[in-house]
C-alpha positions in Angstrom: -137.4 -71.4 150.3 -141.0 -70.9 151.3 -140.6 -67.3 151.7 -139.0 -67.0 148.1 -142.0 -68.9 146.7 -144.5 -66.6 148.4 -142.6 -63.7 146.9 -142.7 -65.3 143.4 -146.5 -65.9 143.9 -146.9 -62.1 144.8 -145.0 -61.1 141.3 -147.5 -63.5 139.3 -150.5 -62.0 141.2 -148.9 -58.6 140.3 -148.8 -59.6 136.5 -152.3 -60.5 136.5 -153.3 -57.0 137.6 -151.4 -55.4 135.0 -152.7 -53.6 132.0 -151.4 -55.6 129.0 -153.4 -54.0 126.3 -152.2 -50.3 125.9 -153.2 -47.6 123.5 -150.7 -46.7 120.7 -147.8 -44.7 122.0 -148.2 -40.8 121.8 -145.6 -38.1 121.7 -145.9 -37.6 125.4 -145.3 -41.1 126.7 -141.7 -41.7 127.9 -141.6 -45.4 127.4 -142.9 -48.1 124.9 -143.2 -51.9 124.9 -142.5 -54.4 122.4 -145.1 -57.0 123.7 -143.7 -59.5 121.2 -140.5 -59.5 123.0 -141.3 -58.1 126.6 -144.1 -60.5 127.5 -142.2 -63.9 126.4 -139.3 -62.4 128.2 -141.1 -61.9 131.3 -142.8 -65.4 131.2 -139.5 -67.0 130.5 -137.9 -65.3 133.6 -140.9 -66.2 135.8 -140.6 -69.8 134.5 -136.8 -69.9 135.2 -137.4 -68.5 138.6 -139.9 -71.3 139.4 -137.8 -74.3 138.1 -134.8 -72.9 139.7 -136.6 -72.7 143.1 -137.8 -76.2 142.5 -133.9 -77.3 142.2 -132.9 -75.4 145.2 -135.8 -76.9 147.2 -134.5 -80.4 145.8 -131.1 -79.9 147.6 -130.7 -82.5 150.3 -128.7 -82.3 153.7 -125.3 -81.8 153.6 -122.9 -84.3 154.6 -121.8 -84.2 158.3 -118.1 -85.2 157.6 -118.1 -82.6 154.9 -119.4 -80.0 157.6 -116.7 -81.2 160.1 -113.9 -80.5 157.5 -115.2 -77.1 156.6 -112.2 -74.6 157.4 -112.2 -70.7 156.9 -108.5 -70.9 155.8 -109.8 -72.7 152.8 -111.8 -69.5 151.8 -110.2 -66.8 149.6 -108.6 -63.9 151.5 -111.4 -61.5 150.2 -114.3 -63.5 151.6 -112.7 -64.9 155.0 -113.8 -62.2 157.2 -117.4 -63.2 156.7 -116.8 -67.0 157.8 -118.5 -67.9 161.1 -120.8 -64.7 161.1 -124.3 -65.9 162.5 -126.3 -62.7 163.5 -130.1 -63.8 163.8 -131.4 -60.3 164.4 -129.5 -59.0 161.4 -131.1 -61.9 159.5 -134.6 -60.8 160.6 -133.9 -57.2 159.5 -132.7 -58.2 156.2 -135.9 -60.0 155.7 -137.8 -57.2 156.3 -135.9 -55.4 153.7 -136.5 -58.1 151.1 -140.2 -58.6 151.7 -140.5 -54.6 151.5 -138.7 -54.4 148.5 -141.3 -56.3 146.1 -144.0 -53.7 146.5 -141.7 -50.7 146.6 -142.7 -49.7 143.0 -146.2 -49.1 144.3 -144.8 -45.5 145.7 -144.6 -44.4 141.9 -148.4 -44.4 141.9 -148.1 -41.1 143.6 -146.9 -39.6 140.3 -149.4 -38.8 137.7 -147.1 -39.4 135.0 -146.6 -42.9 136.0 -150.4 -43.5 136.1 -150.7 -42.3 132.5 -148.3 -45.0 131.7 -149.2 -47.5 134.3 -149.6 -50.7 132.0 -146.2 -50.0 130.5 -144.4 -49.0 133.6 -146.0 -51.9 135.3 -144.9 -54.5 133.0 -141.5 -53.0 133.0 -141.3 -53.6 136.7 -142.4 -57.2 136.5 -139.9 -57.7 133.8 -136.9 -56.5 136.0 -138.0 -58.3 139.1 -138.2 -61.4 136.9 -135.1 -61.2 135.4 -133.2 -60.7 138.7 -135.3 -63.6 140.3 -134.4 -65.7 137.3 -130.7 -65.0 137.5 -130.8 -65.7 141.5 -132.9 -69.0 141.3 -130.8 -70.4 138.3 -127.4 -69.8 140.0 -128.4 -70.9 143.2 -130.1 -74.0 141.8 -126.7 -75.1 140.2 -124.2 -73.8 142.4 -123.5 -75.2 145.7 -121.5 -72.8 148.0 -121.8 -73.0 152.0 -122.9 -70.1 153.7 -120.4 -68.4 156.0 -122.4 -69.5 159.1 -121.6 -73.0 158.6 -117.7 -72.1 159.0 -117.9 -72.9 162.7 -115.6 -75.0 164.8 -117.4 -78.0 163.7 -114.4 -80.6 164.1 -115.8 -81.5 167.5 -119.5 -80.7 167.0 -122.2 -82.7 168.1 -124.7 -84.5 166.2 -127.5 -81.8 167.0 -125.3 -79.1 166.3 -124.3 -80.5 162.9 -128.2 -81.2 162.1 -128.6 -77.5 162.5 -126.3 -77.0 159.8 -127.0 -79.7 157.4 -130.2 -77.9 156.0 -129.8 -77.8 152.3 -130.4 -73.9 152.0 -127.1 -73.4 153.8 -125.5 -74.1 150.3 -127.1 -71.2 148.7 -124.6 -68.6 149.6 -123.8 -67.5 145.8 -125.4 -65.1 144.9 -127.0 -62.7 147.4 -130.7 -62.7 146.6 -131.9 -60.3 149.3 -129.7 -57.1 148.4 -130.4 -58.0 144.5 -134.1 -57.6 144.8 -133.7 -54.5 146.9 -131.5 -53.1 144.4 -133.7 -54.0 141.4 -136.7 -52.4 142.8 -135.3 -49.3 144.4 -133.2 -48.3 141.4 -135.9 -49.0 139.1 -138.1 -46.4 141.1 -135.2 -43.8 141.0 -134.4 -44.5 137.2 -138.2 -44.3 136.3 -138.8 -41.1 138.2 -135.7 -39.4 136.8 -136.8 -40.1 133.4 -140.1 -38.7 133.9 -139.0 -35.7 136.2 -135.3 -34.9 134.8 -135.6 -31.4 136.4 -136.6 -32.6 139.8 -134.2 -32.5 142.6 -136.3 -35.2 144.6 -134.7 -37.6 142.3 -131.5 -37.4 144.0 -133.0 -38.6 147.3 -134.4 -41.6 145.3 -131.2 -42.5 144.1 -129.6 -41.9 147.5 -132.1 -44.1 149.3 -131.7 -46.8 146.5 -127.9 -46.9 147.2 -128.5 -46.7 151.2 -131.1 -49.4 151.4 -129.2 -51.7 149.0 -126.1 -51.6 150.9 -127.9 -51.8 154.3 -129.4 -55.1 153.3 -126.0 -56.3 152.0 -124.4 -55.6 155.3 -127.0 -57.2 157.2 -126.7 -60.4 155.0 -123.1 -60.3 155.7 -123.6 -59.9 159.4 -126.1 -62.6 159.5 -123.6 -64.9 157.8 -125.6 -65.7 155.1 -123.4 -64.4 152.3 -119.6 -63.8 151.7 -118.8 -60.5 150.1 -118.1 -61.6 146.7 -121.6 -63.2 146.7 -123.2 -59.7 147.8 -121.2 -57.7 145.2 -122.4 -59.9 142.4 -126.0 -59.8 143.6 -126.0 -56.0 144.0 -124.6 -55.6 140.5 -127.1 -57.7 138.7 -129.9 -56.0 140.8 -128.7 -52.5 140.2 -128.2 -53.2 136.5 -131.6 -54.7 136.1 -133.4 -51.8 137.8 -131.7 -49.4 135.6 -131.4 -51.0 132.2 -134.8 -52.2 131.7 -136.6 -48.8 132.0 -133.3 -47.4 130.0 -134.2 -50.0 127.2 -137.8 -49.0 127.0 -137.2 -45.3 126.6 -138.8 -44.0 123.4 -136.3 -42.5 121.2 -136.4 -38.7 120.4 -135.3 -37.2 117.4 -131.8 -37.8 117.3 -129.4 -34.6 116.5 -126.2 -34.9 114.2 -125.8 -34.6 110.4 -128.2 -35.8 107.9 -128.1 -35.9 104.0 -130.8 -36.0 101.4 -130.7 -35.3 97.7 -131.9 -32.1 96.2 -134.0 -32.2 93.3 -135.3 -29.0 91.2 -133.6 -25.9 90.4 -130.5 -27.0 92.2 -129.4 -30.6 92.2 -127.0 -32.2 94.5 -127.0 -33.2 98.3 -128.2 -31.2 101.2 -126.5 -31.7 104.5 -128.4 -30.5 107.7 -127.2 -30.6 111.5 -129.7 -30.7 114.0 -128.7 -29.6 117.7 
């Protein structure tokens, strides 16, 4: 889990560099913050991530007798196809996607609208990452599920072969963290750009990239024997929702249309009804 801790350190360093004191929102801003909510939520998310990883790292080695008894026929039919997968090349490629996902939000700096709201969007980005990371670390810290790669023919495995599988991290199958982080950052970028430039056709390329990169990372983790399909589906769902909903909840509310009523006092008395399109 050292690589996960290094990514958490990156997030904390990113937080230090944010502009946390921002000018009052004006009419041109797309997003707004409620610092009394956003900062505590982000801090809690980072704290939960840290303690979750501490619990993950505390997992001891797996019992060898338990490893010998692992049987892919005990796995539900939906996940069974992943049992025994162990592609090291796919694992290395998935790591590249994972590490590249964290700083992906930097691409938004090329946009002038983003730079004008850098503090707000930067904190939103950190908040989305902290939420996803906290869910991942907390879940994996408390849930033990053997990774697909451990479901080999272990009945007659030697002591050396079992020692390669008894690593505590091989019980961190649920949920899929790599595609979760990829989904969080790429969908965040697509959502923010779409909010700032709703008329631009380039937004479709960003949405397509988000979906393709997330799906690719999920497939690589499947091939690597790191996660079952259900682990990946949950991870992708959490990451996608975090990346999209955090910007959505921070969008400034524009004047809403619909009916409005107000009392009339003067020459005529009664109630005035208006409809705004």
